C-alpha positions as CSV (number, residue, x, y, z in Angstrom):
1,X,-89.2,124.2,15.3
2,X,-88.8,122.7,11.7
3,X,-90.4,123.7,8.9
4,X,-90.8,121.8,5.8
5,X,-92.3,123.4,2.2
6,X,-94.0,121.3,0.1
7,X,-93.6,123.7,-3.0
8,X,-90.8,123.5,-4.9
9,X,-88.0,126.1,-4.2
10,X,-86.4,129.0,-6.4
11,X,-82.9,127.8,-5.4
12,X,-80.8,125.1,-6.5
13,X,-81.6,121.8,-5.2
14,X,-79.1,120.5,-2.4
15,X,-78.4,116.8,-1.9
16,X,-80.6,114.8,0.7
17,X,-78.9,114.0,4.1
18,X,-80.4,110.4,3.7
19,X,-81.5,108.3,0.7
20,X,-85.5,108.6,-0.3
21,X,-85.6,104.7,0.6
22,X,-86.6,102.9,4.6
23,X,-83.8,102.6,6.6
24,X,-82.5,99.3,7.6
25,X,-82.5,98.2,10.9
26,X,-78.7,97.0,12.2
27,X,-80.5,93.9,13.7
28,X,-81.5,92.6,10.5
29,X,-78.4,92.7,8.9
30,X,-76.9,90.7,12.0
31,X,-80.0,88.3,11.7
32,X,-78.5,87.2,7.8
33,X,-77.0,83.8,8.4
34,X,-75.7,84.1,5.3
35,X,-73.2,87.2,6.4
36,X,-72.1,86.0,9.9
37,X,-71.6,88.9,11.2
38,X,-71.3,89.8,14.9
39,X,-71.5,92.9,16.8
40,X,-68.4,93.0,19.5
41,X,-69.0,96.6,20.5
42,X,-71.0,99.5,20.7
43,X,-74.7,100.2,21.8
44,X,-77.7,97.9,20.7
45,X,-80.5,100.1,22.3
46,X,-81.6,102.2,21.2
47,X,-82.1,100.4,17.7
48,X,-79.4,101.7,15.4
49,X,-80.6,101.9,11.3
50,X,-78.1,102.0,8.2
51,X,-79.2,103.8,5.2
52,X,-75.9,102.9,3.1
53,X,-72.9,100.6,3.2
54,X,-69.4,102.1,2.2
55,X,-66.2,100.9,2.0
56,X,-63.3,103.0,2.4
57,X,-59.4,102.5,3.6
58,X,-58.8,106.0,4.4
59,X,-57.5,106.8,7.5
60,X,-59.8,109.8,7.8
61,X,-62.9,109.0,6.4
62,X,-65.0,112.0,7.2
63,X,-64.7,113.9,4.1
64,X,-66.4,110.6,2.1
65,X,-69.2,110.1,4.4
66,X,-72.4,111.7,4.3
67,X,-74.4,110.1,7.5
68,X,-75.8,107.0,8.0
69,X,-73.5,104.7,6.5
70,X,-72.1,101.6,7.4
71,X,-68.6,102.1,7.0
72,X,-66.6,98.8,6.0
73,X,-62.6,98.5,5.9
74,X,-60.3,95.7,6.0
75,X,-57.5,97.7,8.2
76,X,-55.2,98.7,5.6
77,X,-54.6,102.2,6.9
78,X,-53.9,100.9,10.4
79,X,-50.2,101.8,11.5
80,X,-48.1,98.6,11.5
81,X,-47.9,98.9,15.6
82,X,-51.3,97.5,15.6
83,X,-50.0,93.8,15.3
84,X,-52.9,91.0,15.1
85,X,-53.4,91.4,19.3
86,X,-53.8,95.1,19.3
87,X,-49.9,96.1,19.7
88,X,-47.5,95.8,22.2
89,X,-47.3,97.7,25.3
90,X,-45.8,101.0,26.2
91,X,-45.8,104.2,23.8
92,X,-46.7,102.5,20.5
93,X,-49.4,100.9,22.3
94,X,-50.7,104.4,23.1
95,X,-49.9,105.9,19.8
96,X,-52.2,103.6,18.5
97,X,-55.0,104.3,20.9
98,X,-54.5,107.6,20.2
99,X,-54.9,106.7,16.3
100,X,-58.3,104.8,16.7
101,X,-59.6,107.2,19.3
102,X,-59.3,110.2,16.3
103,X,-60.6,107.8,13.9
104,X,-63.4,106.7,15.9
105,X,-64.6,110.0,16.8
106,X,-64.2,111.0,12.8
107,X,-66.4,108.5,12.1
108,X,-69.2,109.2,14.7
109,X,-68.8,113.2,13.7
110,X,-69.4,112.3,10.1
111,X,-72.4,110.6,11.3
112,X,-71.7,107.1,10.4
113,X,-74.3,104.5,11.8
114,X,-71.5,101.5,12.1
115,X,-68.1,100.1,11.7
116,X,-67.6,97.0,9.9
117,X,-64.5,95.2,10.5
118,X,-63.2,92.9,8.2
119,X,-60.8,89.9,8.9
120,X,-57.9,88.5,6.7
121,X,-55.9,89.3,4.7
122,X,-54.3,92.4,6.7
123,X,-55.4,91.4,10.2
124,X,-56.9,88.2,12.1
125,X,-58.4,89.8,14.7
126,X,-60.1,93.3,15.8
127,X,-57.6,95.3,17.5
128,X,-58.7,95.8,21.0
129,X,-58.2,99.1,21.0
130,X,-60.3,99.8,18.1
131,X,-62.8,98.0,20.3
132,X,-62.3,100.1,22.9
133,X,-62.4,102.9,21.4
134,X,-65.9,102.4,19.6
135,X,-67.5,101.3,23.0
136,X,-66.0,105.1,24.3
137,X,-67.4,106.7,21.7
138,X,-70.7,104.5,21.1
139,X,-69.9,103.6,17.6
140,X,-71.2,99.7,16.9
141,X,-68.5,97.5,15.6
142,X,-69.1,94.6,13.7
143,X,-66.8,91.5,12.9
144,X,-66.9,90.6,9.2
145,X,-65.7,87.0,8.7
146,X,-63.2,86.2,5.8
147,X,-65.6,83.9,4.2
148,X,-68.0,87.3,3.9
149,X,-67.0,90.0,1.5
150,X,-67.7,93.5,1.7
151,X,-69.3,93.9,-2.0
152,X,-71.6,90.7,-0.5
153,X,-72.5,93.0,2.8
154,X,-73.2,96.1,0.4
155,X,-75.6,93.9,-1.5
156,X,-77.7,92.7,1.7
157,X,-77.7,96.3,2.8
158,X,-79.5,97.3,-0.4
159,X,-82.0,94.1,-0.7
160,X,-83.0,94.8,2.9
161,X,-83.7,98.4,1.9
162,X,-85.9,96.9,-1.4
163,X,-87.8,94.9,1.2
164,X,-88.4,97.7,3.5
165,X,-89.1,100.1,0.3
166,X,-91.6,97.4,-1.1
167,X,-93.0,97.2,2.1
168,X,-93.9,100.9,2.5
169,X,-95.2,101.1,-1.0
170,X,-97.5,98.7,0.1
171,X,-98.5,100.4,3.1
172,X,-98.6,103.9,1.5
173,X,-100.8,102.4,-1.5
174,X,-103.6,100.4,0.9
175,X,-103.9,104.1,2.8
176,X,-104.2,105.8,-0.1
177,X,-107.2,103.2,-1.1
178,X,-108.8,103.8,2.3
179,X,-108.7,107.2,2.5
180,X,-110.4,107.3,-0.7
181,X,-113.0,105.0,0.1
182,X,-113.2,107.2,3.7
183,X,-113.8,110.5,1.6
184,X,-117.0,108.8,-0.4
185,X,-118.8,108.0,2.9
186,X,-121.8,110.1,4.2
187,X,-119.8,111.6,6.9
188,X,-116.5,112.4,4.8
189,X,-114.4,114.4,6.7
190,X,-114.8,112.3,10.3
191,X,-114.2,109.5,8.1
192,X,-110.9,110.4,6.6
193,X,-109.9,111.9,10.1
194,X,-110.5,108.7,11.4
195,X,-108.8,106.7,8.7
196,X,-105.6,108.7,8.9
197,X,-105.3,108.8,12.6
198,X,-105.3,104.7,12.0
199,X,-102.8,104.6,9.4
200,X,-100.4,106.8,11.3
201,X,-101.1,105.1,14.9
202,X,-101.9,108.5,16.1
203,X,-104.3,111.9,16.4
204,X,-105.6,113.4,13.5
205,X,-107.6,117.1,13.9
206,X,-109.2,119.7,11.3
207,X,-108.7,123.2,12.4
208,X,-110.9,125.6,10.9
209,X,-109.7,129.2,9.6
210,X,-109.8,130.2,13.2
211,X,-107.7,128.1,14.6
212,X,-110.9,126.0,16.7
213,X,-110.8,122.3,16.2
214,X,-113.6,121.1,13.7
215,X,-113.0,117.3,13.9
216,X,-110.4,115.2,15.5
217,X,-110.0,111.1,15.5
218,X,-107.6,108.8,17.1
219,X,-105.7,108.1,20.3
220,X,-105.9,110.7,22.8
221,X,-102.6,112.6,22.6
222,X,-100.2,113.4,25.6
223,X,-100.8,116.7,27.8
224,X,-99.9,119.8,25.7
225,X,-99.6,118.1,22.6
226,X,-102.9,119.5,21.3
227,X,-102.1,122.7,22.1
228,X,-98.3,122.8,20.1
229,X,-100.5,121.2,17.0
230,X,-102.9,124.0,17.6
231,X,-99.7,126.5,17.7
232,X,-97.8,124.8,15.0
233,X,-100.6,125.3,12.3
234,X,-100.4,129.2,12.9
235,X,-97.2,128.7,11.1
236,X,-98.8,127.6,7.6
237,X,-102.4,129.4,8.1
238,X,-102.5,132.8,6.0
239,X,-102.9,136.0,7.9
240,X,-105.0,138.3,6.3
241,X,-103.9,138.4,2.6
242,X,-100.1,137.4,4.0
243,X,-99.6,134.1,2.6
244,X,-98.2,131.5,4.7
245,X,-94.7,130.8,4.9
246,X,-95.2,127.4,3.8
247,X,-97.9,125.0,2.9
248,X,-96.5,122.0,5.7
249,X,-94.7,122.6,9.0
250,X,-93.2,119.8,11.5
251,X,-91.9,119.4,14.7
252,X,-92.0,117.8,18.3
253,X,-93.6,117.6,21.7
254,X,-91.5,115.4,24.0
255,X,-91.8,112.0,22.1
256,X,-94.1,112.7,19.5
257,X,-94.0,114.3,15.9
258,X,-95.9,116.8,15.0
259,X,-97.2,118.0,11.4
260,X,-99.5,120.3,10.1
261,X,-100.8,120.5,6.5
262,X,-102.3,123.8,4.9
263,X,-105.7,123.0,3.2
264,X,-107.4,124.2,-0.2
265,X,-106.4,127.5,-1.9
266,X,-105.4,129.5,1.2
267,X,-109.0,129.6,3.3
268,X,-107.3,129.2,6.6
269,X,-107.9,124.9,7.0
270,X,-105.4,122.9,8.4
271,X,-105.1,119.2,9.2
272,X,-102.6,118.7,12.2
273,X,-101.4,115.1,12.8
274,X,-99.5,114.1,16.2
275,X,-98.4,110.3,15.9
276,X,-95.5,108.7,18.3
277,X,-93.2,108.2,15.5
278,X,-92.5,109.2,11.6
279,X,-91.7,106.4,9.1
280,X,-90.6,107.2,5.6
281,X,-94.4,107.1,4.1
282,X,-96.0,109.0,6.7
283,X,-95.7,112.2,5.1
284,X,-97.3,110.9,2.0
285,X,-100.6,109.4,3.2
286,X,-100.6,112.6,5.2
287,X,-100.4,114.8,2.2
288,X,-103.3,112.3,0.2
289,X,-105.8,113.3,2.9
290,X,-104.8,116.9,2.8
291,X,-105.7,116.4,-0.6
292,X,-109.0,114.8,0.0
293,X,-110.3,117.2,2.8
294,X,-108.6,120.5,0.6
295,X,-112.0,118.7,-1.9
296,X,-114.3,117.8,1.1
297,X,-114.0,121.2,3.3
298,X,-113.5,123.6,-0.3
299,X,-116.6,123.0,-1.7
300,X,-119.1,123.4,1.6
301,X,-117.2,126.4,3.0
302,X,-117.9,128.6,-0.1
303,X,-120.0,130.2,-1.8
304,X,-119.2,127.9,-5.1
305,X,-120.7,125.1,-3.4
306,X,-123.7,126.8,-2.6
307,X,-124.5,128.1,-6.2
308,X,-124.0,124.7,-7.6
309,X,-126.6,123.2,-5.1
310,X,-128.9,126.0,-5.9
311,X,-128.1,125.5,-10.1
312,X,-128.9,121.8,-9.6
313,X,-132.2,122.3,-7.8
314,X,-133.4,124.6,-10.7
315,X,-132.2,122.3,-13.4
316,X,-134.3,119.3,-11.7
317,X,-137.2,121.8,-11.0
318,X,-137.4,122.6,-15.0
319,X,-135.3,125.3,-15.1
320,X,-133.4,126.1,-18.5
321,X,-129.7,125.9,-18.7
322,X,-129.6,129.7,-19.8
323,X,-131.6,130.9,-16.8
324,X,-129.4,128.4,-14.0
325,X,-126.1,129.4,-15.8
326,X,-125.5,132.8,-14.3
327,X,-125.7,131.4,-10.6
328,X,-122.3,129.7,-12.0
329,X,-120.7,132.2,-13.9
330,X,-121.4,134.5,-17.0
331,X,-120.1,134.3,-20.6
332,X,-119.5,131.4,-22.9
333,X,-118.8,127.6,-21.6
334,X,-116.6,124.5,-23.3
335,X,-117.5,120.9,-22.2
336,X,-114.7,118.5,-22.3
337,X,-115.2,114.8,-22.2
338,X,-111.9,113.1,-20.5
339,X,-111.1,109.4,-20.7
340,X,-107.6,108.0,-18.3
341,X,-105.1,106.0,-20.3
342,X,-104.7,103.4,-17.8
343,X,-107.8,102.4,-15.1
344,X,-111.4,103.5,-15.1
345,X,-111.7,106.9,-13.3
346,X,-113.0,107.5,-9.6
347,X,-113.6,110.1,-8.0
348,X,-110.4,111.7,-6.7
349,X,-109.1,111.2,-9.8
350,X,-111.9,113.2,-11.7
351,X,-111.9,116.1,-8.7
352,X,-108.1,116.1,-9.8
353,X,-109.0,116.8,-13.4
354,X,-111.6,119.3,-12.9
355,X,-108.8,121.2,-10.8
356,X,-106.4,121.0,-13.3
357,X,-108.9,122.4,-16.0
358,X,-110.1,125.5,-13.7
359,X,-113.9,124.0,-13.1
360,X,-115.6,122.2,-10.0
361,X,-118.1,121.4,-12.1
362,X,-117.4,117.7,-13.0
363,X,-119.0,114.9,-13.7
364,X,-117.9,111.2,-13.4
365,X,-119.3,108.6,-15.3
366,X,-118.5,105.0,-15.9
367,X,-115.6,105.5,-18.4
368,X,-115.9,109.0,-19.0
369,X,-115.4,112.3,-16.7
370,X,-117.1,115.5,-18.2
371,X,-116.2,119.1,-17.4
372,X,-118.2,122.3,-18.0
373,X,-115.4,124.8,-18.2
374,X,-115.7,128.9,-18.2
375,X,-115.0,129.8,-21.8
376,X,-112.2,132.0,-20.9
377,X,-110.2,128.8,-20.4
378,X,-108.2,127.0,-23.0
379,X,-107.9,123.2,-21.5
380,X,-104.6,122.0,-22.6
381,X,-103.3,118.2,-22.4
382,X,-103.3,116.2,-19.0
383,X,-100.7,113.9,-18.3
384,X,-102.6,110.4,-18.0
385,X,-106.0,111.3,-19.8
386,X,-107.4,111.8,-23.4
387,X,-109.2,114.7,-23.9
388,X,-111.9,116.1,-26.3
389,X,-112.9,119.7,-26.4
390,X,-116.1,121.4,-27.5
391,X,-116.4,124.9,-29.0
392,X,-117.1,127.8,-27.1
393,X,-121.1,128.2,-26.6
394,X,-123.9,129.8,-24.6
395,X,-125.5,127.9,-21.9
396,X,-128.4,127.1,-24.4
397,X,-126.0,124.8,-26.4
398,X,-124.7,123.2,-23.8
399,X,-126.5,119.8,-25.5
400,X,-125.1,120.2,-28.7
401,X,-121.5,120.9,-26.9
402,X,-121.5,118.1,-25.0
403,X,-121.9,116.0,-28.4
404,X,-119.0,117.9,-30.3
405,X,-116.7,116.8,-27.1
406,X,-117.9,113.5,-27.3
407,X,-116.8,113.2,-31.1
408,X,-113.6,114.9,-30.1
409,X,-113.0,112.4,-27.6
410,X,-113.6,109.9,-29.7
411,X,-111.5,111.1,-32.4
412,X,-108.2,111.7,-30.3
413,X,-109.0,108.2,-28.9
414,X,-108.9,107.0,-32.3
415,X,-105.7,109.1,-33.4
416,X,-103.9,108.8,-30.3
417,X,-103.7,112.0,-29.6
418,X,-103.9,113.6,-26.3
419,X,-106.3,116.1,-27.0
420,X,-108.5,117.0,-30.2
421,X,-110.9,120.3,-30.0
422,X,-113.8,120.7,-32.0
423,X,-113.5,122.8,-34.9
424,X,-114.9,126.2,-35.0
425,X,-114.4,127.5,-38.5
426,X,-117.2,128.6,-40.5
427,X,-118.5,125.7,-42.5
428,X,-121.1,124.2,-45.5
429,X,-123.5,124.4,-42.5
430,X,-123.3,128.0,-42.3
431,X,-124.3,128.6,-46.0
432,X,-127.5,126.8,-45.6
433,X,-130.6,127.7,-43.2
434,X,-130.5,125.5,-39.9
435,X,-134.4,124.7,-40.1
436,X,-133.6,123.4,-43.8
437,X,-130.5,121.2,-43.2
438,X,-132.0,120.0,-40.3
439,X,-135.2,118.6,-42.6
440,X,-132.7,117.6,-45.6
441,X,-130.2,115.3,-42.7
442,X,-133.6,113.6,-41.5
443,X,-134.9,112.8,-44.9
444,X,-131.4,111.4,-46.1
445,X,-130.8,109.3,-42.7
446,X,-134.4,108.3,-42.6
447,X,-133.3,104.5,-43.4
448,X,-131.0,104.5,-39.9
449,X,-134.0,105.8,-37.7
450,X,-134.2,103.7,-34.8
451,X,-130.7,102.4,-35.1
452,X,-128.9,104.8,-33.3
453,X,-125.3,102.1,-33.1
454,X,-125.5,102.5,-37.0
455,X,-125.7,106.3,-36.9
456,X,-122.7,106.6,-34.4
457,X,-120.4,103.9,-36.4
458,X,-121.1,105.9,-39.2
459,X,-120.0,109.0,-38.0
460,X,-117.1,107.8,-36.7
461,X,-115.8,106.3,-39.4
462,X,-116.6,109.2,-41.7
463,X,-114.6,111.4,-39.4
464,X,-111.9,108.8,-39.4
465,X,-111.5,108.9,-43.2
466,X,-113.4,105.2,-43.6
467,X,-110.4,103.5,-41.1
468,X,-111.3,100.6,-39.8
469,X,-109.1,100.1,-37.2
470,X,-109.1,103.3,-36.1
471,X,-112.9,103.2,-35.9
472,X,-112.9,100.3,-34.0
473,X,-110.8,101.9,-31.3
474,X,-113.0,104.9,-31.3
475,X,-115.9,102.6,-30.4
476,X,-114.7,100.0,-28.3
477,X,-115.7,97.1,-30.6
478,X,-114.1,94.7,-33.1
479,X,-113.0,95.9,-36.5
480,X,-115.2,93.4,-38.4
481,X,-118.5,94.8,-36.0
482,X,-117.5,98.1,-38.0
483,X,-117.5,96.6,-41.2
484,X,-120.5,94.8,-40.8
485,X,-122.2,97.9,-39.8
486,X,-120.9,100.1,-42.2
487,X,-122.2,97.3,-44.9
488,X,-125.5,97.8,-43.2
489,X,-125.6,101.3,-44.0
490,X,-125.0,101.1,-47.5
491,X,-127.7,98.8,-48.0
492,X,-130.4,100.7,-46.1
493,X,-129.0,103.8,-47.3
494,X,-128.5,102.2,-50.8
495,X,-125.8,104.4,-51.6
496,X,-122.3,104.2,-52.5
497,X,-120.1,104.6,-49.5
498,X,-117.0,104.7,-51.6
499,X,-117.8,107.8,-53.6
500,X,-116.4,110.9,-52.0
501,X,-119.9,113.3,-52.7
502,X,-121.9,110.7,-51.0
503,X,-119.6,110.4,-48.2
504,X,-119.5,114.4,-47.8
505,X,-123.3,114.8,-48.2
506,X,-123.9,112.1,-45.5
507,X,-121.2,114.0,-43.3
508,X,-123.1,117.0,-43.8
509,X,-126.5,115.2,-42.5
510,X,-124.9,113.7,-39.7
511,X,-123.7,117.2,-38.5
512,X,-126.8,118.3,-38.7
513,X,-128.7,115.5,-36.8
């Protein structure tokens, strides 16, 4: 049984036996008319694949091969007794046969996939003894015509590999999109399994913590495969408090390839896949399905999901946040506003962000994701995201914290930094009674009542030290729009916004409003 760990190893990495690119069928190389290659020995069935091309004139290339190569040679290393027709009869011919037997056997022993023999300038024909040795050891032998260079053959291999890699990436991307769409359907778990089985042309099954089959999809596997898949799932399922030996494992049952993936944080759910073949991108596709199923099973089979449902119902029925909060946790909370640096966020990206921040309480908006995080955690910058973090507050201050996080995110985007935290130091507002401060703010900002876009523009413009460009970035508007709004604010407030005292007083008022 082959067990594959998906978590990083603590020991030094070992070079892979094959490159991370899809192999090239030898038949595709032979089909290239510009190369005019011809197979003159060795099997064609089962199909042979090439992982790379390598040129060597060593009499023993074994130490320099990694396996899967198309080895190219012009025969410079062949003893002179070979001649152009395979050598004269007698003892010399026997020695030559022994030489080619040893040469080809070492290539096969090293895992070489095929041998290409170049005609001219050393040999006019391929030695017959070499043809016989390749037939004997089952090594495909290609005749490379004089007009075809070895570098041209290698370039063709890399071109075919690049085409295969592009096709594989396209297949994986399409599979990821279809799996994400399946996870958003009313029956997400069966939908994800059906889509996975379809993409891998096999059978997908979800095993519960006790090993029973919860749901399955796809073509019915051969006899004994289901049992082998259930047995393999035990390798990645935790036993009591003992961690599993691996988070994924692979095996075979006859001609069927098996793979299992542990779901969630050790709750015992396992995704199993049985397929007739194992292509390079299959592991990536199955891993995406495992992440989605981890999110789906983790919420519905734990007390956390029930507590969140209860909290939501109580809020909808009018309970104040401070009464609902104990269902979610105790103590203070942070509100995080996050916006992706590239495209708009989706449900999977939002859930992944929540997991990274240590909270399942995620709200996916049009272009902003909001996360409610326990106050004991300190959110760190997340790759691909811009974050605004509020101060730690009690549940009754959640609304204020939401506004703090929004302002922090706007500032983070304006100054192009991955994370901005709302300042928690005592300020001027702490020296003035809250009721008096709010009354002063209402009176000062009364001309802006009913014009929220003006108040928000003024707030951001003051926070960004009067920068037109950065305020425009924070608000997603043109800089001329910012200028027009600030001019309108100055006119309505009947004040000079270039005066630092005026700016300070307005900033104080906006903080209280």
